[in-house]
C-alpha positions in Angstrom: 0.0 0.0 0.0 1.4 3.4 -1.0 1.8 6.0 1.8 2.4 9.7 2.1 5.9 11.0 2.9 5.6 13.9 5.3 7.7 16.5 7.0 5.9 17.8 10.1 7.3 21.0 11.6 10.8 20.1 10.6 13.7 22.4 11.5 17.4 22.0 10.6 20.1 24.5 11.8 23.7 25.0 10.8 25.1 26.6 13.9 22.6 29.3 14.9 21.2 29.7 11.4 18.0 27.8 10.5 18.4 26.5 7.0 15.0 24.8 7.2 12.5 26.2 9.7 9.3 24.7 10.9 8.4 23.2 7.5 5.3 21.0 7.1 4.9 19.4 3.7 3.0 16.3 2.6 4.1 14.3 -0.5 1.1 12.4 -1.8 1.2 9.0 -3.5 1.1 9.2 -7.3 1.8 12.9 -7.4 5.0 14.8 -8.3 5.6 17.8 -6.0 8.1 20.4 -7.2 10.0 22.1 -4.4 10.8 25.5 -5.8 13.1 28.2 -4.5 16.1 30.3 -5.3 19.7 29.6 -4.2 20.0 29.3 -0.4 16.3 28.7 0.0 16.9 25.3 1.8 15.6 23.1 -1.0 18.4 20.5 -1.0 18.6 20.5 2.8 14.9 19.6 3.0 15.5 16.8 0.5 18.4 15.5 2.5 16.3 15.6 5.7 13.6 13.5 3.9 16.3 11.1 2.7 17.9 10.7 6.1 21.2 12.2 5.0 20.9 14.8 7.8 19.1 14.8 11.2 16.3 17.1 12.2 16.5 19.5 15.2 12.8 19.5 15.7 9.7 18.0 14.1 9.4 14.6 12.4 9.7 12.9 9.0 7.1 10.2 8.5 6.3 7.6 5.8 2.7 6.7 6.6 2.7 5.9 10.3 6.4 5.1 10.4 8.7 7.7 12.0 11.9 8.1 9.9 13.4 11.1 11.7 12.9 12.9 15.0 15.2 14.7 17.3 17.9 12.3 18.3 16.7 9.6 16.0 17.4 9.2 12.2 16.6 6.0 10.3 19.6 5.5 7.9 19.0 6.2 4.2 19.4 2.6 3.2 16.6 1.5 5.6 14.1 4.1 4.3 13.1 2.6 1.0 13.4 6.0 -0.6 14.9 6.3 -4.1 17.4 9.2 -4.7 18.3 10.9 -8.0 20.9 13.6 -8.2 21.9 15.8 -11.1 25.3 14.2 -11.5 23.6 10.8 -12.3 26.3 8.8 -10.3 26.3 5.8 -12.5 28.8 3.0 -12.0 31.2 3.4 -15.0 32.3 -0.3 -15.0 28.7 -1.5 -15.3 26.4 -1.6 -18.3 23.1 0.3 -18.3 21.2 -2.9 -17.5 23.6 -3.8 -14.6 23.3 -0.2 -13.3 19.5 -0.5 -13.2 19.8 -3.9 -11.5 22.3 -2.8 -8.9 19.7 -2.5 -6.1 18.0 -5.8 -7.0 20.5 -8.2 -5.5 17.9 -9.4 -3.0 15.7 -10.8 -5.8 16.2 -14.0 -7.7 17.7 -13.7 -11.2 14.4 -14.0 -13.1 12.6 -11.4 -11.0 15.5 -9.0 -11.2 15.7 -9.4 -15.0 12.0 -8.8 -15.3 12.3 -5.6 -13.2 15.3 -4.4 -15.3 13.4 -5.0 -18.6 10.3 -3.3 -17.3 11.9 -0.1 -16.2 14.3 0.1 -19.1 11.3 -0.3 -21.5 9.3 2.4 -19.7 12.2 4.8 -20.1 13.0 3.9 -23.7 16.3 2.2 -22.9 15.8 -1.3 -24.1 18.2 -1.0 -27.0 20.9 0.5 -24.7 21.0 -2.3 -22.2 24.5 -3.4 -23.0 26.0 0.1 -23.3 28.4 1.5 -20.6 27.8 5.0 -19.2 30.5 6.6 -21.3 28.7 5.3 -24.4 25.4 6.9 -23.4 24.2 10.5 -24.0 23.5 12.7 -21.0 19.8 12.1 -21.5 20.3 8.4 -21.6 22.4 8.5 -18.5 19.7 10.4 -16.6 17.1 7.9 -17.7 19.3 5.0 -16.5 19.7 6.8 -13.1 15.9 7.1 -12.8 15.3 3.5 -13.8 17.9 2.4 -11.2 16.1 4.4 -8.5 12.7 3.0 -9.4 13.6 -0.6 -10.1 13.7 -1.6 -6.4 10.1 -0.3 -6.1 10.8 2.3 -3.4 8.1 3.8 -1.2 9.0 7.3 -2.4 11.5 9.0 -4.7 13.4 12.3 -4.3 15.1 14.1 -7.2 17.5 17.0 -6.7 17.7 19.2 -9.8 17.5 16.0 -12.0 17.4 17.7 -15.4 19.6 20.8 -14.8 22.7 19.3 -16.3 21.0 18.3 -19.6 21.3 20.1 -22.9 18.1 22.3 -23.3 17.3 20.5 -26.6 17.2 17.2 -24.7 15.8 18.1 -21.3 12.1 18.4 -22.4 11.9 14.9 -23.9 14.0 13.3 -21.2 11.9 15.0 -18.5 8.7 13.8 -20.1 9.8 10.2 -20.3 11.3 10.2 -16.8 8.3 11.8 -15.1 5.9 9.5 -16.9 7.9 6.6 -15.3 7.7 8.3 -11.9 3.9 8.7 -12.2 3.7 5.0 -13.3 5.3 4.0 -10.0 2.4 5.6 -8.1 4.6 6.7 -5.2 5.2 10.1 -3.5 7.8 12.0 -5.6 9.7 15.3 -4.9 11.6 17.2 -7.5 13.8 20.1 -6.3 14.1 22.9 -8.9 15.0 26.5 -9.1 13.2 27.0 -12.4 9.5 28.0 -12.1 8.8 27.0 -15.7 10.1 23.5 -15.0 8.1 23.3 -11.8 4.8 24.2 -13.6 5.5 22.0 -16.6 6.6 18.9 -14.6 4.7 18.8 -11.3 1.2 18.1 -10.1 1.8 20.1 -6.9 4.2 23.0 -6.1 5.8 23.9 -2.8 7.6 27.2 -2.6 10.5 27.6 -0.1 12.2 30.9 0.8 14.9 31.4 3.4 14.1 28.0 4.9 10.3 28.7 5.3 7.5 27.2 3.3 5.5 30.1 1.6 2.8 28.0 0.0 2.1 24.4 -1.2 -0.8 23.0 -3.2 -1.9 22.0 -6.7 0.2 23.7 -9.4 -2.6 25.7 -11.0 -3.9 26.9 -7.6 -0.5 28.1 -6.4 0.0 29.9 -9.7 -3.5 31.4 -9.9 -4.1 32.0 -6.2 -0.7 32.8 -4.6 -0.9 33.2 -0.9 1.5 36.2 -0.8 3.4 38.6 -3.1 6.6 36.6 -2.5 4.9 33.3 -3.6 3.5 35.1 -6.7 6.9 36.3 -7.7 8.5 32.9 -7.1 6.4 31.5 -10.0 7.4 34.1 -12.5 6.5 37.6 -13.8 3.6 39.3 -12.0 2.1 42.8 -11.8 1.4 43.9 -8.3 -0.2 47.4 -7.8 -0.9 49.1 -4.5 -4.4 50.4 -3.9 -3.2 54.0 -4.1 -1.9 53.4 -7.7 -5.0 51.8 -9.1 -7.2 53.8 -11.5 -10.8 54.3 -10.3 -12.0 51.7 -12.8 -10.0 49.0 -11.1 -10.6 50.0 -7.4 -13.6 47.8 -7.1 -11.4 44.7 -7.7 -9.9 45.2 -4.2 -12.2 44.0 -1.4 -12.1 45.7 2.0 -8.9 44.9 3.8 -6.9 44.3 0.7 -4.1 46.7 -0.2 -2.6 45.3 -3.4 -3.9 43.9 -6.7 -2.0 41.2 -8.5 -2.3 39.7 -12.0 -0.1 37.8 -14.4 1.2 39.4 -17.6 -0.8 36.9 -19.8 -4.0 38.2 -18.1 -3.5 41.8 -19.3 -6.1 42.2 -22.1 -5.4 44.7 -24.9 -8.7 46.1 -25.9 -9.0 49.1 -28.3 -12.3 50.0 -26.8 -11.0 50.2 -23.2 -11.0 53.6 -21.6 -7.7 53.1 -19.7 -4.9 53.8 -22.2 -1.2 52.8 -22.0 1.8 53.4 -24.2 4.1 50.5 -25.4 7.6 51.3 -24.1 9.2 48.1 -25.2 8.5 44.7 -26.7 10.5 41.5 -26.3 10.1 38.2 -28.2 9.7 35.2 -25.8 9.0 32.6 -28.5 5.3 32.2 -29.2 4.4 35.3 -27.3 5.6 38.9 -27.1 6.3 40.6 -23.7 5.3 44.3 -23.6 6.3 46.9 -21.1 3.3 49.4 -20.9 3.3 52.8 -19.2 0.3 54.9 -18.2 -1.6 56.5 -15.3 1.6 56.8 -13.3 2.6 53.1 -13.3 3.9 50.4 -15.5 2.6 47.0 -16.5 4.0 43.9 -18.1 1.8 42.1 -20.7 2.3 38.9 -22.6 0.3 38.7 -25.8 0.3 36.8 -29.2 2.4 38.3 -32.0 -0.7 39.3 -33.9 -2.0 41.4 -31.0 1.3 43.1 -30.1 1.3 46.8 -31.0 4.6 48.5 -32.0 6.8 50.5 -29.6 5.3 53.9 -29.0 1.7 52.9 -29.9 -1.1 53.6 -27.5 -3.4 50.7 -26.5 -6.4 50.2 -24.3 -6.1 47.8 -21.4 -8.7 46.0 -19.3 -8.6 43.2 -16.7 -10.8 40.2 -16.0 -11.5 40.4 -12.2 -11.6 36.6 -12.1 -8.0 36.5 -13.2 -6.7 38.8 -10.5 -5.7 38.1 -6.9 -5.2 40.4 -3.8 -2.9 40.8 -0.9 -3.1 42.6 2.4 -0.8 45.5 3.2 2.1 43.2 4.3 2.1 41.4 0.9 0.2 38.4 2.3 
């Protein structure tokens, strides 16, 4: 039976500095949770606490009803049944891809081990690379072997630390898709540490945002993106417009309920409408691929907008702007 992997009020200090502070996070079976944050946020430390590579000062790590970590007690990593994947792959250079995948299956008889190896190599598109050594594999193939090796022993959870950051951008999308499909197929709790909000949203079912060791928000990816709990959580997931009440034009004032002091909305939710009464001037335009990012100025403040090529006015042009109230969010005066 699959069980949740949980951190309950977990704190880890280095000296007097709390690197992870009072974090509560539940990793649900069958769901991939992206742990998102900048450098120094505490992401890798929290992963190491979940893995048993470091002790906790307070709180608990649980897998179902089994306590894995508590103050003064840490179940060793090899006894946790948790798979680990790091960005350096760490394959054994003297073993073939198949033997790397089978490294953690020595407790099984030969037939069962071979069946497991075949299954996971097949799921990750590696069947025809079974006899290749690591130096004969591409970076994407090496990463898929590392993931197959972590999943083949059928762990109770899997933890991935920036697993795709070392891959060529041209390969990372396809490798990530195959790898995460295999993780989903395992039906176990999965955590993926990343500093990239785009990767978090593309890869994960759920997102947890960590900043300075504290958890800002956790929940379904779309909910966290569309309903951020604070201005800091909103910014962690990419570009956002946040306007104080005092800066809002009269036409937008009614979007702020009593007690709210700031209005937020994503650049893609800025609607260019020639009939809108609020007018802005296009100060700059930047190509982002399928969309164009516009810097708009008017009414004493600036906005970022993200629009299709066909709707992007030239620099210097004036355009009307409106907002859909259902696509906005609000914060109190302290940014929460």
